[in-house]
ZADO-1210 file (C-alpha; in nm, 4 decimals, padded with zeros to 6 digits):
<atoms>
<atom x="-01.5670" y="-00.3681" z="01.6737" code="UNK" pos="1"/>
<atom x="-01.4064" y="-00.4620" z="01.3396" code="UNK" pos="2"/>
<atom x="-01.5285" y="-00.3209" z="00.9899" code="UNK" pos="3"/>
<atom x="-01.3375" y="-00.3289" z="00.6877" code="UNK" pos="4"/>
<atom x="-01.4665" y="-00.2386" z="00.2950" code="UNK" pos="5"/>
<atom x="-01.5984" y="-00.5735" z="00.2347" code="UNK" pos="6"/>
<atom x="-01.5789" y="-00.7896" z="00.5956" code="UNK" pos="7"/>
<atom x="-01.2926" y="-01.0187" z="00.4961" code="UNK" pos="8"/>
<atom x="-00.9969" y="-00.8385" z="00.6412" code="UNK" pos="9"/>
<atom x="-01.2101" y="-00.7687" z="00.9712" code="UNK" pos="10"/>
<atom x="-01.3680" y="-01.0910" z="01.0363" code="UNK" pos="11"/>
<atom x="-01.0156" y="-01.2330" z="01.0463" code="UNK" pos="12"/>
<atom x="-00.8712" y="-00.9260" z="01.2857" code="UNK" pos="13"/>
<atom x="-01.1556" y="-00.9642" z="01.5084" code="UNK" pos="14"/>
<atom x="-01.0910" y="-01.3569" z="01.5087" code="UNK" pos="15"/>
<atom x="-00.7136" y="-01.2901" z="01.5853" code="UNK" pos="16"/>
<atom x="-00.7828" y="-01.0389" z="01.9015" code="UNK" pos="17"/>
<atom x="-01.0649" y="-01.2926" z="02.0003" code="UNK" pos="18"/>
<atom x="-00.8355" y="-01.5850" z="02.0267" code="UNK" pos="19"/>
<atom x="-00.5446" y="-01.3307" z="02.2239" code="UNK" pos="20"/>
<atom x="-00.7758" y="-01.1718" z="02.4653" code="UNK" pos="21"/>
<atom x="-01.0680" y="-01.2891" z="02.6846" code="UNK" pos="22"/>
<atom x="-01.2826" y="-00.9591" z="02.5458" code="UNK" pos="23"/>
<atom x="-01.5766" y="-00.9878" z="02.3343" code="UNK" pos="24"/>
<atom x="-01.5196" y="-00.8961" z="01.9733" code="UNK" pos="25"/>
<atom x="-01.7711" y="-00.7808" z="01.7053" code="UNK" pos="26"/>
<atom x="-01.7115" y="-00.8096" z="01.3449" code="UNK" pos="27"/>
<atom x="-01.9538" y="-00.6312" z="01.0915" code="UNK" pos="28"/>
<atom x="-01.9876" y="-00.9327" z="00.8234" code="UNK" pos="29"/>
<atom x="-02.1250" y="-00.7260" z="00.5612" code="UNK" pos="30"/>
<atom x="-01.8555" y="-00.4570" z="00.5669" code="UNK" pos="31"/>
<atom x="-01.9334" y="-00.1277" z="00.5098" code="UNK" pos="32"/>
<atom x="-01.9489" y="-00.1215" z="00.1633" code="UNK" pos="33"/>
<atom x="-02.1048" y="-00.4761" z="00.0940" code="UNK" pos="34"/>
<atom x="-02.0509" y="-00.7484" z="-00.1712" code="UNK" pos="35"/>
<atom x="-01.9875" y="-00.6623" z="-00.5103" code="UNK" pos="36"/>
<atom x="-02.3225" y="-00.6089" z="-00.7446" code="UNK" pos="37"/>
<atom x="-02.3350" y="-00.7710" z="-01.0796" code="UNK" pos="38"/>
<atom x="-02.1444" y="-00.5107" z="-01.2497" code="UNK" pos="39"/>
<atom x="-01.8706" y="-00.5640" z="-00.9911" code="UNK" pos="40"/>
<atom x="-01.9835" y="-00.2179" z="-00.7723" code="UNK" pos="41"/>
<atom x="-01.9799" y="-00.1855" z="-00.4278" code="UNK" pos="42"/>
<atom x="-02.2308" y="-00.0006" z="-00.2228" code="UNK" pos="43"/>
<atom x="-02.5619" y="-00.1015" z="-00.3975" code="UNK" pos="44"/>
<atom x="-02.5943" y="-00.4029" z="-00.1933" code="UNK" pos="45"/>
<atom x="-02.5320" y="-00.5051" z="00.1841" code="UNK" pos="46"/>
<atom x="-02.3127" y="-00.3118" z="00.3926" code="UNK" pos="47"/>
<atom x="-02.3133" y="-00.0693" z="00.6503" code="UNK" pos="48"/>
<atom x="-02.3781" y="00.2142" z="00.4881" code="UNK" pos="49"/>
<atom x="-02.6103" y="00.0543" z="00.2248" code="UNK" pos="50"/>
<atom x="-02.8519" y="-00.0705" z="00.5577" code="UNK" pos="51"/>
<atom x="-02.8713" y="00.3491" z="00.6477" code="UNK" pos="52"/>
<atom x="-02.6229" y="00.2902" z="00.9375" code="UNK" pos="53"/>
<atom x="-02.4765" y="00.6383" z="01.0625" code="UNK" pos="54"/>
<atom x="-02.1339" y="00.7113" z="00.9329" code="UNK" pos="55"/>
<atom x="-01.9477" y="01.0266" z="00.8598" code="UNK" pos="56"/>
<atom x="-01.7471" y="01.1006" z="00.5939" code="UNK" pos="57"/>
</atoms>
């Protein structure tokens, strides 16, 4: 499973690994903090954390 702040880097990593190995790869498309809102801040819309999924700080 791959995750990064926005989902962009983890998407690339998952794609590379899935091409190189026969294993299943999963990517969190919205990332941990999701997309930027109208004021440019992350963590307010979308993402793992905003969805209330488990995480530890």
